[in-house]
C-alpha positions as MATLAB code, in Angstrom:
seq = 'MPADTPPSVPPIDLLVIGGGINGTGIARDAAGRGFAVTLVERGDLAGATSSCSSKLVHGGLRYLEQYEFRLVAEALAERETLLRMAPHLVWPTRFVMPHVPWLRPRWMIRAGLFLYDHLGGHHADSRLARSASVRLDRGPYHAGLQDRYRHGFIYSDCRTDDARLVIANARDAARLGARILPHTELVAAQRSGGLWQVQLAGGETLQARAIANVAGPWVKQVLNQRLGVPSADSLRLVRGSHLVLPRLYAGEHAFILQNDDRRVVFMIPYEGRFTLLGTTDVLETGDPLRPQATAEEAAYLCAAAGRYLQQAPRPQDAVWRFAGVRPLYDDGSGDPAAITRDYTLRLDSQQQAPVLSVFGGKLTTYRSLAEQVVDRLAAALGQRRPAWTERSTLPGGDLPAGGFDQFVAQQIAPRFPWLPAPLRAALARRHGSELGGLLGDARSLADLGEDFGGGLCERELEWLIAREWARSADDVLWRRSKCGLHMTPEQRQRVARRMGG';
ca = [
     -25.494   23.507   -8.472;
     -27.569   21.301  -10.939;
     -30.803   20.077  -10.633;
     -31.353   17.040   -8.240;
     -31.202   13.916   -9.718;
     -34.422   12.753  -10.958;
     -36.265   10.909   -8.321;
     -36.280    7.893  -10.426;
     -32.889    6.919   -9.344;
     -32.564    5.730   -5.987;
     -29.804    7.486   -3.770;
     -26.638    5.570   -2.963;
     -26.023    4.250    0.639;
     -22.421    5.408    0.206;
     -20.135    7.850   -1.549;
     -16.491    7.234   -1.061;
     -14.305   10.109   -2.503;
     -10.470    8.492   -2.619;
      -9.427    5.311   -4.383;
      -6.105    4.624   -2.544;
      -5.752    1.987    0.250;
      -8.093    2.977    2.467;
     -10.500    4.242    0.069;
     -11.288    1.092   -1.570;
     -10.779   -0.677    2.165;
     -13.986    1.233    3.030;
     -15.932    0.437   -0.256;
     -15.094   -3.180   -0.180;
     -16.223   -3.682    3.378;
     -19.578   -1.175    2.988;
     -20.117   -3.398   -0.404;
     -20.260   -6.870    1.299;
     -22.377   -5.333    4.020;
     -25.441   -4.404    1.577;
     -24.717   -1.115    0.774;
     -24.735    0.603   -2.323;
     -21.433    2.151   -2.508;
     -20.133    4.052   -5.502;
     -16.259    5.369   -4.627;
     -14.381    8.460   -7.129;
     -10.904    8.948   -7.861;
      -9.757   11.705   -9.382;
      -6.530    9.875  -10.644;
      -5.996    6.573  -11.002;
      -6.336    3.913   -8.141;
      -3.245    4.205   -6.084;
      -1.796    6.866   -8.168;
      -0.463    9.114   -4.691;
       0.345    8.004   -1.972;
      -0.898    4.107   -1.902;
       1.627    3.149   -4.396;
       4.775    4.818   -3.168;
       5.333    3.233    0.256;
       8.128    1.798    1.311;
       6.058   -1.650    0.287;
       5.968   -3.252    4.162;
       3.335   -4.524    6.094;
       4.561   -3.707    9.536;
       3.990   -3.151   13.091;
       6.630   -0.017   13.068;
       9.048   -1.043   15.544;
      10.465    2.577   15.644;
       7.089    3.699   16.952;
       7.708    1.894   20.101;
       9.943    4.364   20.916;
       7.119    7.062   20.703;
       4.767    5.414   22.620;
       2.511    4.768   19.801;
       2.060    1.147   21.797;
      -1.624    1.246   20.826;
      -0.923    1.912   17.175;
       1.880   -1.072   17.088;
      -0.553   -3.234   18.669;
      -3.251   -2.650   15.888;
      -0.352   -2.898   12.788;
       0.850   -6.118   14.296;
      -2.746   -7.448   14.617;
      -3.265   -6.461   11.019;
      -0.259   -8.004   10.045;
      -1.184  -11.563   10.541;
      -4.670  -10.687    9.224;
      -3.165   -9.352    5.934;
      -1.242  -12.679    5.788;
      -4.340  -14.244    5.628;
      -6.258  -12.078    3.173;
      -3.710  -12.148    0.388;
      -0.619  -14.454    0.867;
       0.605  -13.405   -2.495;
       0.395   -9.196   -2.094;
       1.714   -9.958    2.088;
       4.800  -12.685    2.989;
       7.070  -13.009    5.618;
      10.669  -11.429    5.808;
      13.662  -11.119    8.179;
      14.489   -7.706    8.880;
      18.424   -7.637   10.254;
      19.629   -4.787   12.215;
      23.288   -4.340   12.999;
      24.122   -2.822   16.498;
      25.387    0.237   17.232;
      25.755    0.296   20.695;
      26.365    4.428   20.780;
      22.960    4.786   18.761;
      20.698    2.610   21.207;
      21.155    0.089   23.878;
      21.371   -3.455   23.552;
      19.055   -3.562   26.210;
      16.807   -0.911   24.175;
      16.514   -3.057   21.210;
      16.051   -6.266   23.041;
      12.848   -4.879   25.427;
      11.815   -3.023   21.942;
      12.030   -6.244   20.035;
      10.248   -8.031   23.071;
       7.044   -6.183   23.447;
       7.286   -5.935   19.012;
       6.941  -10.042   19.670;
       4.330   -9.822   21.544;
       1.935   -6.968   21.846;
       0.436   -8.418   18.651;
      -1.429  -11.167   20.218;
      -0.620  -14.800   20.069;
      -0.903  -16.242   16.971;
      -0.854  -20.203   16.382;
      -0.497  -20.472   12.830;
       1.759  -17.602   12.758;
       4.321  -17.720   10.212;
       6.592  -15.262   11.662;
       9.562  -16.557   13.263;
      10.194  -14.648   16.608;
      13.464  -12.234   17.268;
      16.285  -13.010   18.074;
      20.247  -11.927   18.004;
      22.800  -12.479   15.239;
      26.234  -12.716   14.508;
      26.991  -10.588   11.556;
      30.503  -11.553   11.351;
      29.672  -14.571    9.259;
      26.841  -16.020    7.076;
      24.157  -15.298    5.991;
      23.891  -12.156    7.067;
      27.829  -10.918    6.800;
      26.995  -10.174    2.941;
      27.841   -6.989    2.228;
      28.163   -5.612    5.520;
      31.447   -4.043    6.575;
      33.382   -5.546    9.191;
      33.272   -3.638   12.305;
      29.622   -4.628   12.374;
      29.527   -8.333   14.583;
      26.413   -8.628   16.388;
      22.991   -7.651   15.707;
      19.248   -8.658   16.144;
      16.299  -10.368   13.903;
      13.056   -9.851   13.848;
       9.853  -10.698   11.117;
       7.568   -8.189    9.444;
       6.419   -8.756    5.885;
       6.739   -7.509    2.599;
       4.118   -5.685   -0.042;
       3.088   -4.966   -3.680;
       1.238   -1.949   -2.332;
      -0.609   -0.670   -5.310;
      -2.103   -4.338   -6.423;
      -3.318   -4.394   -2.292;
      -5.239   -1.366   -3.575;
      -6.326   -2.997   -7.052;
      -7.368   -6.188   -5.124;
      -9.615   -4.178   -2.871;
     -11.477   -2.485   -5.829;
     -11.638   -5.939   -7.226;
     -13.367   -7.388   -4.566;
     -15.358   -3.873   -3.976;
     -16.709   -4.147   -7.514;
     -17.697   -7.855   -7.006;
     -19.997   -7.007   -4.556;
     -21.726   -4.244   -6.242;
     -19.741   -0.939   -5.919;
     -19.072    1.073   -8.501;
     -15.465    1.977   -9.195;
     -14.635    5.083  -10.686;
     -11.332    6.284  -11.238;
     -10.374    9.405  -13.341;
     -13.891   10.432  -12.217;
     -13.216   13.731  -10.005;
     -15.994   14.992   -7.687;
     -16.728   18.543   -8.218;
     -19.262   19.306   -6.027;
     -21.544   18.164   -3.254;
     -24.010   20.252   -0.708;
     -26.805   18.574    1.545;
     -30.849   18.894    0.469;
     -33.401   17.116    1.820;
     -31.454   14.802    4.302;
     -29.269   13.619    1.528;
     -25.886   14.828   -0.984;
     -26.682   16.081   -4.167;
     -23.360   15.419   -5.615;
     -21.762   16.315   -8.954;
     -19.098   14.385  -10.525;
     -16.738   15.392  -13.524;
     -18.285   14.952  -16.463;
     -21.983   15.992  -15.674;
     -23.222   12.752  -14.259;
     -25.602   13.680  -10.730;
     -26.128   11.481   -8.282;
     -27.520   11.425   -4.532;
     -25.737    9.713   -1.732;
     -27.196    9.435    1.919;
     -23.698    9.414    3.622;
     -19.911   10.059    2.279;
     -17.130    8.576    3.496;
     -13.836   11.690    2.852;
     -10.597    9.457    1.983;
      -8.509   11.872    0.064;
      -5.627   11.577    1.192;
      -3.560   14.946    1.201;
      -6.155   16.498    0.082;
      -9.237   15.542    2.439;
      -9.418   18.796    4.097;
      -9.544   20.549    1.025;
     -12.199   18.409   -0.356;
     -13.866   18.351    2.956;
     -14.078   22.690    2.966;
     -13.719   23.608   -0.894;
     -15.834   20.531   -2.217;
     -18.243   19.898    0.474;
     -18.702   22.988    2.109;
     -17.962   21.765    5.593;
     -15.494   24.217    7.561;
     -13.123   21.682   10.005;
     -10.648   22.238   12.718;
      -8.568   19.768   12.050;
      -5.088   19.844   10.325;
      -2.703   18.003    8.265;
       1.301   17.430    8.254;
       2.239   16.661    4.504;
       5.315   14.831    4.835;
       7.203   13.561    1.625;
       8.977    9.961    2.302;
      11.172    9.412   -1.093;
      12.879    6.258   -2.060;
      15.667    4.837   -4.460;
      15.733    1.763   -6.366;
      19.144    0.264   -6.851;
      21.147   -2.152   -8.158;
      21.588   -4.994   -5.777;
      23.592   -4.109   -2.764;
      24.141   -7.210   -1.346;
      22.413  -11.055   -1.770;
      20.105  -12.760    0.323;
      16.113  -12.308    0.664;
      16.466  -10.534    4.206;
      15.976   -7.047    4.237;
      17.901   -4.491    6.896;
      16.528   -1.943    8.748;
      19.652    0.489   10.093;
      19.675    3.080   12.463;
      21.221    6.306   11.210;
      23.189    8.932   13.316;
      20.113   10.798   13.826;
      17.778    8.374   15.518;
      15.544    7.473   12.387;
      15.953    4.149   10.730;
      16.445    3.614    7.038;
      15.619   -0.095    5.457;
      17.435   -2.122    3.042;
      14.586   -4.286    1.040;
      15.305   -7.237   -1.783;
      12.863   -5.281   -4.506;
      11.776   -7.210   -7.389;
      14.705   -9.965   -7.642;
      17.862   -7.598   -9.574;
      17.351   -4.631   -7.300;
      17.286   -3.112   -3.200;
      15.052   -0.855   -2.419;
      16.515    2.240    0.074;
      13.779    4.735    1.802;
      12.385    6.189    3.404;
      12.762   10.200    4.605;
      10.613   12.145    6.608;
      10.442   15.728    5.172;
       7.680   18.415    5.354;
       6.279   18.450    1.286;
       5.596   22.028    0.595;
       5.053   21.779   -3.078;
       2.220   19.716   -5.131;
       1.083   16.294   -3.107;
       0.181   15.519   -6.521;
       3.674   15.390   -8.281;
       5.899   14.908   -5.338;
      10.082   14.749   -6.577;
      12.851   12.754   -4.099;
      15.068   15.224   -4.116;
      19.468   15.143   -4.719;
      19.409   15.771   -0.654;
      17.098   12.844   -0.522;
      18.806   10.910   -2.665;
      22.199   11.451   -0.551;
      20.819   10.959    2.936;
      19.864    7.168    1.492;
      23.100    6.777   -0.008;
      24.984    7.724    3.000;
      22.673    5.631    5.594;
      23.529    2.689    3.576;
      27.132    3.316    3.146;
      27.740    3.405    6.871;
      27.062   -0.145    7.224;
      27.704   -1.590    3.702;
      31.799   -2.488    2.451;
      30.225   -0.555   -0.715;
      28.453    2.749   -0.429;
      25.879    2.745   -2.916;
      26.128    6.213   -5.219;
      22.503    8.819   -6.036;
      23.308    8.198   -9.808;
      23.194    4.507   -9.323;
      19.501    4.431   -8.694;
      17.362    3.183  -11.669;
      14.449    4.595  -10.111;
      13.262    7.024   -7.793;
      10.080    8.032   -6.239;
       8.470    9.731   -3.676;
       4.709    9.759   -1.889;
       3.021   12.525    0.550;
       2.360   11.048    3.711;
      -0.860   12.948    4.961;
      -0.176   13.159    8.903;
      -2.804   14.282   11.134;
      -1.044   17.774   12.710;
      -0.439   16.507   16.667;
       1.995   19.513   16.849;
       4.990   17.229   16.387;
       7.821   19.787   15.327;
      10.051   16.868   13.630;
       8.662   15.492   10.661;
       9.145   12.061   11.209;
       8.000   12.086   15.011;
       4.555   13.107   13.841;
       1.899   10.246   14.876;
       1.224    7.947   12.046;
      -2.032    6.615   13.993;
      -5.706    7.992   12.318;
      -8.277    9.882   13.539;
     -11.951    9.842   12.114;
     -13.598   13.273   12.186;
     -17.638   12.157   11.423;
     -19.563   15.722   11.067;
     -22.329   16.066   14.127;
     -25.445   16.207   10.948;
     -27.502   13.769   11.983;
     -28.593   13.122    8.305;
     -26.650   12.679    5.158;
     -23.122   12.518    7.356;
     -19.530   13.171    6.499;
     -17.155   11.494    7.831;
     -13.144   11.995    6.855;
      -9.895    9.856    7.441;
      -6.833   11.954    8.527;
      -3.862   10.380    8.384;
      -3.302    6.709    9.024;
      -1.246    3.710    7.700;
      -0.919    1.084    4.531;
      -1.108   -2.031    7.668;
      -3.961   -0.711    9.661;
      -6.126    0.235    6.364;
      -8.521   -2.373    6.835;
      -9.250   -2.054   10.448;
      -9.505    1.590    9.924;
     -12.573    0.816    7.215;
     -14.165   -1.677    9.373;
     -14.847    1.470   11.748;
     -15.319    3.832    9.070;
     -17.871    1.787    8.254;
     -19.473    1.207   11.649;
     -19.708    4.084   12.523;
     -21.655    5.483    9.154;
     -23.821    2.213    9.676;
     -25.293    3.981   12.672;
     -26.175    6.995   10.619;
     -27.228    4.598    7.458;
     -28.526    1.484    9.573;
     -27.204   -2.025   10.217;
     -27.589   -4.058    7.426;
     -25.114   -7.118    7.875;
     -22.246   -7.812   10.417;
     -18.202   -6.941   10.049;
     -16.783   -9.186    8.121;
     -13.720   -8.611    6.508;
     -11.406   -9.626    9.172;
     -11.982  -13.430    7.802;
     -12.148  -12.344    4.025;
     -10.006  -13.876    1.535;
      -8.898  -10.805   -1.419;
      -8.683  -11.762   -4.670;
      -6.181  -14.086   -5.867;
      -5.647  -15.045   -1.907;
      -7.025  -18.537   -2.247;
      -3.896  -20.646   -1.670;
      -3.022  -23.763   -0.123;
      -2.211  -24.224    3.670;
       1.050  -24.768    2.148;
       1.213  -21.045    0.802;
       3.005  -19.106   -2.018;
       5.772  -21.637   -2.889;
       3.693  -24.789   -2.967;
       1.105  -23.140   -5.149;
       3.448  -22.135   -7.765;
       5.104  -25.368   -7.235;
       1.881  -28.088   -7.275;
      -0.052  -25.851   -9.069;
       0.739  -23.705  -11.572;
       4.402  -25.419  -12.697;
       3.053  -28.805  -13.120;
      -0.520  -26.971  -15.685;
       2.344  -24.329  -17.255;
       5.324  -26.025  -17.508;
       6.445  -23.888  -20.431;
       6.565  -20.936  -18.133;
       9.999  -19.779  -17.537;
      10.321  -20.348  -13.871;
      11.249  -16.405  -12.860;
       7.786  -15.391  -15.238;
       5.991  -17.853  -13.583;
       6.605  -16.564  -10.286;
       6.404  -13.262  -10.965;
       3.170  -13.635  -12.679;
       1.497  -15.755   -9.520;
       2.694  -13.086   -7.293;
       0.714  -10.431   -9.088;
      -2.211  -12.867   -9.282;
      -2.230  -15.144   -6.862;
      -5.352  -17.830   -7.407;
      -6.333  -16.217  -10.256;
      -3.394  -16.767  -12.613;
      -5.025  -20.106  -13.881;
      -7.685  -17.751  -15.300;
      -5.727  -15.238  -16.613;
      -3.521  -17.848  -18.512;
      -6.913  -19.892  -19.702;
      -5.949  -22.150  -22.187;
      -2.759  -21.024  -22.998;
      -0.161  -23.988  -23.956;
       2.891  -21.804  -25.310;
       4.518  -18.528  -24.394;
       3.169  -17.659  -28.649;
      -0.312  -18.225  -26.838;
      -0.310  -15.032  -25.142;
       0.214  -12.968  -27.655;
       3.103  -10.129  -28.530;
       5.477   -9.653  -25.559;
       6.567   -6.575  -24.737;
       9.569   -7.194  -22.516;
      10.070   -7.292  -18.880;
       7.572  -10.268  -17.979;
       4.705   -8.164  -19.431;
       3.015   -9.957  -22.137;
      -0.249   -9.121  -24.140;
      -2.835  -11.743  -22.395;
      -1.845  -10.043  -18.806;
      -1.657   -6.671  -20.372;
      -5.645   -7.062  -21.475;
      -6.343   -8.170  -18.592;
      -5.221   -5.330  -16.196;
      -7.458   -3.138  -19.080;
     -10.564   -5.250  -18.652;
     -10.268   -5.780  -15.012;
      -7.897   -3.785  -13.419;
      -9.304   -0.727  -14.927;
      -5.386    0.307  -16.631;
      -5.730    3.124  -18.524;
      -2.188    4.358  -19.202;
       1.327    2.681  -19.711;
       2.269    3.931  -16.071;
      -0.397    2.542  -14.911;
       0.239   -0.892  -16.184;
       4.654   -0.340  -16.017;
       4.720    1.208  -12.329;
       1.665    0.260  -10.321;
      -0.334   -3.202  -11.886;
       3.269   -4.143  -11.964;
       6.698   -3.268  -11.677;
       7.512   -4.240  -15.245;
       8.606   -1.023  -16.424;
      12.028   -1.657  -14.036;
      12.434   -4.677  -15.814;
      12.420   -3.171  -19.964;
      14.780   -0.682  -21.832;
      13.239    2.923  -22.550;
      12.005    1.248  -26.146;
       9.970   -1.126  -24.588;
       7.765    0.791  -22.152;
       7.426    3.320  -25.862;
       5.873    0.533  -26.877;
       3.558   -0.803  -24.175;
       2.903    3.553  -24.356;
       1.901    3.379  -27.910;
      -0.077    0.088  -27.079;
      -2.276    2.033  -24.675;
      -3.052    5.223  -26.675;
       0.034    7.150  -24.940;
];
């Protein structure tokens, strides 16, 4: 370990290790309470699990069968909170469940949906409609389904752009004073003199009064090998794979499909022209940094959808496959699908220089998880300001009361009438109320600079580089946007050349 940081450099309050949704949420919460925060991430922000989810903010209907009532209630309440915080990044969607009598009886589904409607508490201003029974042998939900499915159920949840939700939290953390350091690996840290003495890749050293270890699949590795703190906790790494296919059915509703193994598979409208199909639950035995959707998983997902659709999708039709590794707390379950999605917060018993490690967790509950982490660390660091994020707004989320559609129709369309409607909607979804600042004084498409195709222009690319830490083509095309889906290989190469890759 190098010599301690010179005394002239004051220690920071909190070092956050991990730039996923939980790490950026913790950094934002802590910075907003007045703590000096630095976040380090060895790769890109949202570069692993947090950009490879099913793109849902939801309570987890299937977790009711596992009696995870506390987790479902928390997630349903957080779903409402995120709808208020980021209405451009989180939006309501109706989910249709065709009824299959031999898998689950009708009374069981009705009871589950009744709980789902009420567990999260009553919200007088909720934009989410309650559950109901629906007919599937006539429109609008019949499109694409086999004729044998005549009855079903419908309920509400939310879709999201997971990677942009991470970026929004990181940007707000930075606005509040946090240092956000992607592509910066923690080399080692040790306790000395009541502080953490920290060495980062590139030679920088710093002192921290506390550490939040939010390294996802690598949380125990960081704890044991980089921080030198033993731990008896264990993780189960479970891979969730997804396929993006040409649109499988008409309509903006999603489907939740009961599979013969009693798991569920989602079919979700995606990026206008596509359907997102996922997910699997397979123990990951390879490198969690580079999980791969296997041929077996692709076949499984297509077979699950094919039991319901008039025309079964084929794995070779997929235009994109992606997989993420969920770092689930090891509760001893032998079935990957049954492992708890709840989280465990483990605070090391040291009274000085504490480290709090996060095991498990899910996208929907990141804000409440972050609040609990900072609450517990504040007891050791000294309370500065109270918790604040529940009634906050993320960057871009300051939309009119009428919501996203009214914002686009009444504020963006009149100000930028020359923007084609699909591009206008896509840019507004990515940037929300900050879109006016991005477009600035542009009066025509030509004012936006080079058109890279797929809805990406030079002005937005420069914004992503300057304000969102984008450094590579993948950062731009597959995380901060999904423009890569709408581009030819040649267009993607142009972006890579522009990014120096």
